C-alpha positions as CSV (number, residue, x, y, z in Angstrom):
1,X,22.4,-10.7,69.6
2,X,19.6,-8.2,69.2
3,X,19.0,-5.5,71.8
4,X,15.9,-3.4,72.2
5,X,17.3,0.2,72.1
6,X,13.9,1.8,72.1
7,X,12.0,3.2,75.1
8,X,9.1,0.7,74.6
9,X,8.7,-3.0,75.1
10,X,8.8,-5.1,71.9
11,X,8.4,-8.8,71.0
12,X,10.4,-11.0,68.6
13,X,9.6,-14.5,67.4
14,X,11.5,-17.0,65.3
15,X,14.8,-17.1,63.4
16,X,16.7,-14.1,62.3
17,X,18.0,-14.0,58.7
18,X,21.7,-14.2,58.2
19,X,24.3,-14.0,55.4
20,X,28.1,-13.8,55.2
21,X,29.5,-11.1,52.9
22,X,33.0,-10.6,51.5
23,X,34.8,-7.2,51.3
24,X,33.0,-6.4,48.0
25,X,29.6,-7.0,49.6
26,X,29.0,-10.4,47.7
27,X,27.3,-13.2,49.7
28,X,29.6,-16.1,50.5
29,X,27.8,-19.5,50.4
30,X,24.1,-20.2,50.9
31,X,21.9,-18.7,53.6
32,X,22.2,-20.5,56.9
33,X,19.7,-23.3,57.5
34,X,17.2,-22.8,60.2
35,X,17.7,-25.3,63.0
36,X,14.6,-27.1,64.3
37,X,16.4,-28.3,67.4
38,X,14.8,-25.6,69.5
39,X,11.3,-24.4,68.5
40,X,10.7,-20.7,68.3
41,X,9.0,-18.9,71.2
42,X,7.7,-15.3,71.5
43,X,10.2,-13.2,73.4
44,X,9.2,-9.9,75.1
45,X,12.0,-7.5,75.3
46,X,11.8,-4.5,77.7
47,X,14.0,-1.5,76.8
48,X,17.7,-2.5,77.1
49,X,17.0,-6.3,77.1
50,X,18.4,-8.7,74.5
51,X,17.7,-11.9,72.5
52,X,20.3,-14.0,70.8
53,X,20.5,-16.8,68.1
54,X,23.2,-19.4,67.8
55,X,25.2,-19.8,64.6
56,X,27.0,-23.1,64.1
57,X,29.0,-24.9,61.5
58,X,31.8,-27.5,61.2
59,X,35.3,-26.2,61.1
60,X,36.3,-26.1,57.4
61,X,39.7,-27.3,58.4
62,X,38.2,-30.5,59.9
63,X,35.3,-31.0,57.5
64,X,37.2,-30.4,54.2
65,X,34.5,-27.9,53.0
66,X,35.6,-25.0,50.7
67,X,36.0,-22.0,53.0
68,X,36.1,-18.3,52.9
69,X,36.6,-15.6,55.5
70,X,33.7,-13.1,55.6
71,X,34.1,-9.5,56.4
72,X,30.5,-8.9,57.4
73,X,27.6,-10.9,58.8
74,X,24.2,-9.5,57.8
75,X,21.5,-10.1,60.4
76,X,17.9,-9.5,59.7
77,X,15.6,-9.5,62.7
78,X,12.3,-11.5,62.3
79,X,9.6,-9.7,60.4
80,X,12.0,-7.0,59.3
81,X,13.4,-6.2,55.8
82,X,16.5,-4.1,56.6
83,X,19.5,-6.1,57.8
84,X,22.0,-5.0,60.4
85,X,25.7,-5.2,59.5
86,X,28.0,-6.8,62.0
87,X,31.8,-7.1,61.5
88,X,32.7,-10.8,61.3
89,X,35.7,-11.8,63.5
90,X,35.0,-15.6,63.6
91,X,37.5,-16.6,60.9
92,X,36.7,-18.9,57.9
93,X,33.3,-20.4,57.3
94,X,32.3,-23.2,55.0
95,X,30.8,-22.0,51.8
96,X,30.4,-25.2,49.7
97,X,30.9,-28.9,49.8
98,X,29.4,-31.8,51.6
99,X,30.0,-30.3,55.1
100,X,29.0,-26.7,54.2
101,X,25.8,-26.4,56.2
102,X,25.7,-23.4,58.5
103,X,22.8,-23.6,61.0
104,X,21.0,-20.8,62.8
105,X,18.9,-21.4,65.9
106,X,15.7,-19.6,66.8
107,X,16.0,-16.5,69.0
108,X,16.2,-17.0,72.8
109,X,16.0,-14.4,75.6
110,X,19.3,-13.2,77.1
111,X,22.7,-12.6,75.8
112,X,23.8,-16.2,74.9
113,X,24.9,-19.3,76.6
């Protein structure tokens, strides 16, 4: 979730960037794939308002993919270069194998489903 913490209205459009990191700061697995299930829309965020993007993957325990447990999720807002660091508490993620695809949706207004 991204929140406009400024005092001015801003807009966002598209998919954020994302990457899982281990405790040493090394990336685990490939960058998430951008899902085309929901097309991107321009979102206007007044101060204090938020937008979110969904992150999905098959459970490594069910899919049989090689897994790792990240410490950090890097999130890069659209049209930005500097990522935000978020502590990852979601458990293991797939990092390789046939079922290793991690998918990321386009940003949507609000705080999530």
